[in-house]
N, C-alpha and C positions, 0 to 999 in steps of 0.2 A: 157400553159397547166396546168390544175388544179393539186393540190397536190394529190387528190384521183387518178387521172389517172396515175400520175408518180409513185405512190405507187403500183398500180396494175401492171403497166409495169415492175417495178422492180421484183415483185413476179413472173410474167410470165417469165421474163428473167432468173431468177434463176432456175425455173422448167425446161424450155426448155434446158438451158445449161447443167443441170444435166443429162437430157435424152440423150443429144448428147455425153457427156463424158461416160455415162454408155453403150452406144451403142444401146439404145432403139430406137433411130431414125437412120435409115439406109441411106446410101449415095445414093441409087438408087430409093428412094421413096420421092416424094415431101411432105413437111410439110402440113398436112391437117388442114388448118387454121380454117375452119368452125367447124370441130370436136374438135379441140384443144380449141377454144374459148368456145364452149358449155361445154366441160369437166371442164374447169377452171372457168367457170361462169363469163367470162369477155366479153366485147365488142371487136370489131375489132380494135378500136383505140389503147388501150394499147398493144394488141397482135402485131400489126404491128410495133409499136415503139420498142418492145422487139426484134422482128425478125430483124429489122433494126440494132439494137445495136449488135446483134450476128453476123450479116454480117460484120459490121465494125471491130469486134473482130476477124474475120477470121474463125469463126466456121460454118457459113452458106454462101451460095452463091445463088444469085437470077438469074433466067433465064426468059427471056421475055415470057409472056403468059403461063409460067409453074409454077411459084412461087419459093419458097425457097427449097433448098436442103442442106444436110449436106456436108460441105467441106471435101473431102477425105483426110486422112492422107497420108503423103508422105515423102520420105527420104529428098527431097529438102526442104520441109517446116521445118522438124526437124533440118536440118543444119542451116537454117536461124534463127529459134527461139533460138537455143542453142548458136549460134555465138553471137547473140545480148545479151543474158544473160551473156555470158562470158565477153563481152565488158563493161557491166554496173554493174552487180550484185556484184562481189567481192569487187570492190572499194566502192560501195555504202554501203555494209555491214560493211566494215572496218571503214568507216567514222561514221556509225551509232553506232558501238560499242564504239567509243570514246565519242559520244555525249549522249548515253543512260542514262536516269535517273533511279531511283529505280523502278518506275512504268513500264517503258519500259523493264527493265530487268526481272521483274516479268511476264510481258506479253510474253516474249520470252520463259521463263520456262513453262508457261501455254500452249503455243502453242506446245512446244515439248511434253508435257505430253499428250495432246489431240492426237497428231500424234502417240505417242507410244501406246495409247489405241486403236487407229483405226487400228493398225497393225493386230489386231485380228478380224477385221470385213472385209467387202468387199473392193475390190480394189478401186472402185470409191470414197468411203469415205476416204481411205488413200490418194488419189490424192488431195482431197479438203484440208485435214489437212496438207499435204505436202506444198501446196500453202500457207496456212496461216502461217506456220512456216517460210518459206523463206521470206515472207513479213514482219514478225515480226522482222527479222534481219536487215531490211532495213529502216522501217518506222521511227525509232528514229532519223535518220539523219536529219529529218526536211526538206528534199528536196522534195517538192510536186511533181514536174514533174518527177523526178527520181523514186519516189515511184509509181506513176501512171504507168510509163513504165514497171517497174518490175511486178506490178500487172497484167497488160495486158499480158505480156510475160508468167507469171505464169499460167494465165487462158488458154492460148494457149498450155501450156506444159502439162496440165492435162491428156489429152488422151495419150500423149506420155509417161507420168509417169506410167500410167496403163500398157501400152505395155512393158515398161522397167521392171516392177516388175513381169511380168508373169512367167519368168523362176524361178524355185525353188532356194532358197537361196539368192535371190536379196534383200528381205526385211531385212534380218539379216545384210547384208552389209550396206544397207541404214541406218539402225538404228545406227550402230556404227559411221558412218560418220556424221549423224545428231547430235549425242551426242558430238562428237569432235567439231563440229561447234558451238554448244551451249556453251561448255566449253571455247572455244576461245573468243566468244562474251562476256561472263560474265567476263572473265579475262581482257577484253579490249585489247587483243593482236591482234592489227590490222594486222601486217604482217602474223601471223599464220592463222588468219581467212581468209584473202584474198587468201593465198596459199591453204588452205583446201577447200575453196569454189570453187576455180578454178579447183582443182582436182575432186571435187564432180560433178560439172556440166559437165566437160570434160569427166569424166568417164561414165556418163549417155549417153552422145552423142556417145561415142565410142561403147557402148553396142547397142545403137539403130542402128548404122551403120551396125553392124553385123546382127541384127535381120531383117532389111530391105533387106540386101543382101541375106538372106536365103529365104525370101518370094518370 
């Protein structure tokens, strides 16, 4: 596949993913491929590749003769996503903190600042910046497969992060926890970072369990 098609596919992937995260695409309506291709000014080839990637990432599901639909959020999926994050992310971040060079530490600071500024915008933007911050704590470890797994889990977490932040006061708590994570990362305090990140991810899962129980 040509570079141009891959680039278009990446753009379509980002646009459709954002619409899923924002709730602009609903679970009970099929993705209108003709209309979407016309709106974005692309052919069916990059669009289908992007939709296929979103299905692999667990954000879309395909049905025979009906097309693609948004994968519904569920308590079971939240449990699986956050259990995997707990199993992988704290240790990966702890290792990365020990390996991080000055550029990586600056990148973590910058990701935190972007997240902090996004707190005053809409929740979908907060979810994106939250993902970027968490990945910035893992990438310096230099473990490609681990980083890719964390990235994929972070993408799957975005809708749940938005749901988690809906109740009043959650953003302030998240800010304090992210600041503590950054401080531990910059201090290269692996035990503290792993403890804080485990508590942070586990606390989000506990909140989501309550929210799904209420629905």
